[in-house]
N, C-alpha and C positions, 0 to 999 in steps of 0.2 A: 787340448781343443783348440780346432781355428779359431781366425778370430769372426767368419760370419758362423760358425754354428755354435760358439761362447754370445754372440752379439743376439741370435736366435733365441738359447734357453733365457739370458736376461728379459728378454722380451716377452716370454710363456710366466716366467714366473714372476715378472708385474700383470700383466694382466692376472691372473692367479687372486695374487695379492688384492686387487681391487675387487674383482669378483666377491672373493674373503668379504671386505670390508663393507661391501654394497647390502651383500647378501643380512647382516651382520647389525647394521645399522634399519635396514628394511624392518629384520624381525623384532626388535626392541622399540623401536618405532611405532609398531603396530600392537605389540604387546603392550606401552605407556597407555596407549590411547585405547584401546580396550576396556583394559583394569579401570580406565578411569582416572589414572595417577597421576598427581605433580608433584613438583621436583620445592621442596622444603624450604624455607626461606630460612634467614638468621636466628629468629623466633622462634617457629617452632623445632627448629631442630636442639635449641636450648633447653625447652621445655622437653621435649623428648627424652634427652639427657637426662635431665632432673628427674622425669618418672623412674630412668631404667638408675640412677644412683645417686639418691634422695638423701642420703648420710654427708654424701660431699660438701664440703662448705669451703670460702674459697680464704687463701692463703698469700702472704705480703712475698711480694717479687721477692725470690732471691733463697726462698725456703721450700720450693716444690721440687720433691723428690722424682727422679726418671730413671726406667731402667727404657733405656735403648736397646734397640737389635737392629744392625745392618752390617754391609760389609761394605769398604773404602772401596771403590773402585778407581777412584781418581779424586774425589773434589767431595765426599760426603763429610767425612770427620773434620776436614777444615772448616769448610762451610756450617753442619748442622751442630755439630757438640758444646762449638763456645757459645753460639748463639741459646740453644738450647739451656747449658750454664749461667745463663744474664739471669736463668728464673730458680735456679737454685740446684742440690747436685745430682750427678748424671753416671749413672753405672753404665757401660758402653759393650756388648759382645757383637765382637765379628769375628764368626765360624771357619773364616775362609783356613786358617792358620794351620785349625783342627783338620775342618770337612772340606774338600778342591772342591768345589762344584763344578769348574767346568772337565773335571774327566768324564770321560765318557761311560762310565760307570756307577756316575751320581746316580740317576732315577733310580738304579736296577738295588745299588751295596751303598753306595755313601748318605744317601736322602732317610733315608729312614734310622740310621745310625745319629745322625745332623738333628730330626726332628726329636730322635727320644734327648739326647740331652740339652736341647731347648726348652722341652717344658720341664728337666728339671732342674735349668739351673733357674728360669723363671719360677719356680718350685722353692728352691733355697732362700733364692734373693726376694722374694714376696713374705719368707717367712723370717726372715734376718732384721731386715727393714723396712719392712710395708712400704712400697712405692706410691705414690702418688698418680702415676700414669705409667703406661706402656707405650712406648712411643717405636713403630717399626716402618721401615722398610723393606717391606715382603711382597712375594707373589707366589703363585701356585705352584712354578716351577720348586720353588723351595722351599715350601712348606704345606703341608695337608691340611684340609679342614677340621679334621680330629686336634689338629696341633694347635692350633689357633683356640681350637673350645676350650682344651686343654688349659692354657694359657689364661681365657677370661675368667675360670672359674673361680678364682681368686679372687673378683669383683673387682678390679681396678679396672677404670679406663682403657681400652686400648684405641689407638688412631695407628692407622698404618696410613703411609703416603705413598703415591704412585703416580708419576711422571710421563708415561707414556699410553695412556689407557685409550689413545685414538688408532693405535695400533693393535697393542696388547691387551687391552681388556679381557680379549678371550686366549688369544694366541695361539700357539701351535696347542693341537690336543694328544695327547698319547692316554692310552687305553681308556679312552671317554672323558680324561682329566684336562682341566685348563690349565697352560701355562699361564695365564694374568692373574685377572681379580675375582673374574665370575666367581669361582668356587669355593674363593674364603670371605668374601667380604663381605654375606651377611654374617658371621661372627665375629666381624671387628666392629667395635663399637662409633666410628665418625671414622669414615673414608672420604679422607683430601686427597683430593683427583686437580690435577693440574691442566687435563683436557674438560672444556665444558660441556661439549657435546655428549660423554659419558654418562652427566648426572641421571638421565633416563635410563641408562642401561643398570645402574647402581641400584633405582627406584627400584625397575621392575625385578632384581636379585634379592628384593628386601630390606636392603643397605641404607644407611643414614649418607648420605652422600654432602660434601661441601665442596665446591668450587675456589680454590687457590690456588696460584701459580708460583712458579719458584721464586726466590727471591736470590739475595747475594748476601756476603757478610762483608761490611766494610773495613775490619779488621784487615782482610784480604785482600778483598777487591778496592783496590784505590789505587789512584794516579801517581806516577813515580816522573822526575825531574830527570827526562834526559829527551837527548835529539829526538824528531819526530825524521827518522830519517825512511822509512818504509812508506812508500803511497797509500797500498792497500795490502791487508791480510788478512787469511783466514787461518782459525785455528780453530780445528774438529776432524771428525774421520774421514776418510776420502773414499767416497763413496755415492752411486747414483750420478745426478747430473752435475757434481762438485767439481769432479776434473775438468770434466766438460769446459764449465764455465771458466774455471782460471784460464785455464789455455786461451779461449776466447778474448779473453780480456787482455793477454801478452800479446796475442795477436792483432789486437787492436791500437797497441802502442801500449798500453797501463801495464806499470813494475805491480806485479801483484805476487805475492806470495805465499806458501800455504804450509802448515804446517800439524801435525798429528799424525795418529795412527795410517799408514798408509799412502805418506805423501814418501818422497823424496826426502825433507826435510827432515821427518821425524816430528816425533811428537815431544813437548814441551813441559819439562817443570814446572808446576802450580807458582811456581815466581815470577819463572821465565815469562810464562803464559801471559800474567798479567803485567808483567813489563812491557810486552808484545803489545798490547791494546795502546799502551802510552806512548811507543815507537812508532805506530800506526798512524798517519795524515786520518785513513781509512779503516774501519773495524770494518769486512763483507760477514753477511750472515743468511743462512738460509733455511728458510723454515719451513721446507717441507718434510713429511715423512719420506721413509724410502719404501722404492714399491708400490706409491701409490701417489700416480697424479693426481695436480691441484688439492692434496688434500696436505692441511698446515697443521704446528701444532705450538704454542709457546716453549721456548729453550732459553735451560737456564742463561745462557750467554746472552740474552733479550734482557736482562738484568745487571748482568757481572760485567759487559764489554760499558753501559752507562754509570757505573759504580765504579768504573774504574780509569772515570776522566776520558771512554773512545768515543769516537766518533763512530756511529753505528748506521750501517747502512743494509737491509735485509728487505727478504718478500717479503708482498703486501701480506697479513694477515688481520684478519676480523678481529681476531681477539686483543692484538698487540694492541690495538687503537683505544682498548678498554684504560689502557696503563701509563701509554705514552700518548704524548700527541706528535702524527703524522707530520714532518716539515718544518718541527717545532723541536721537539724535543730528541727524536729519533728519524733516520730518513727511510723510506721503505718507496719498491720498487715491482712491477708490474712484469714487463719481460724483459731480455737480456738489455734491445737498445737503450729502454729506460734506464737500464742498473748503467751502462757505456753513458748517457746523456748525464746522468747526477754526478756519478764519480767526478769526469771533470768539470761540471758546474763546480763540484765542491774544492778539488784542487786549486782551482781558478779564481775560486774567490774564499782565502784562508778565514777572512772577517766573518762570514756568514756561516763557515766551517763551524770557527771558533764557539758564536751566540748556543749553535745545536749541537754542539761539546756539551757546553756550559750549563745550560739546560736540561738536559738530558741527566749529567751528572745528580745536578739538587732536587729533578725531581724522583730517581735513585735512592738517592740517600736520605730522602725525606717520606719514600712513601712504601719502599720496596726492599729494607733485611729481611733477613729470614725472622731477626728479632719481633719482628712486627707483624710476621706469618706466625711465628707460635703466640706470641701475645691475642691476636685473635681466636686459635684455639684454645686458649687456656681460657679464655672468659666464656666460651660458648657452653666448655665443659662446667663450671662455675669454678674454676679449683684459684682464681685469681683473681685479687682485691681487685675493685674499682682504685681508677686514680683518684686523689683525693680532688 
């Protein structure tokens, strides 16, 4: 496909995505308003879960048994499993080795078999050892509503994590079924979403939502004592406006390198990625959602880079300001000119850069670990004893 045709196709796809997102948002805003709904606060979440599971009693940290279900795309097991294990034993099921959900015949042939296997596994594990919690990272693309309902029949609370409800709460539709959370969320006991404006959508669909962003694991995301030899780096996939921004930074005389799928440098293993945060004087972030102009959401790197001791410079995002102080713990930028100005200032004033880097590191370590996120979830459910 020629350059102009490819560009036109991308613009059309972006326009369709924007229209879809706008239509979805308008529908849920109207339904939320017309039904007189409101987003539950934490006390209301706690009360609702207690009514649903009146027999739950708090247990000491280290004794809570969790059955976890997720696929390790590249970060999940390193980040989530050790953090969950701080609360007790964890049995993890990653279906991918047995059922490849990237195959073209996934929906037609493989998904039904995977769902039957998942139900059988949960049945067996619940009989064998009676877990205290089912923690899942699933979507409608992977499981049917009836599968989640069958898992729920054991009377064990199900908490599901969703990290991009900005774009994928509904997502693709096939045969009227949503690939996102829309069709399965009402069958989950607590829907943990990192997207604040998805809370109303969950309420409209009859689910109990909890807004809680990503975190980071300090055992993985930690500073390394290496030379800071790279002025600006970005680690993440190559799409959207990212390649254009990197190229424009280079044209502006700023030494910028990018790593990840789609970049000439290729992806980095987890340990090399974390070292890159220490090797870089500035770690660049993009908060945008692919295909949607002026739409932003929190990213895992928003917490992983500061916790790794990296100086983080990312796009302005109102949600991020709830968790870090811009200009003091991280640096945010508006347009490209603003980005260039702030990069040049930080490179020219290493003492200022070091103050921000250190403050961001301390904030991340003290407030934004995955263990802290799980602690809040366990307390809301009533599974974890209060601190003495």
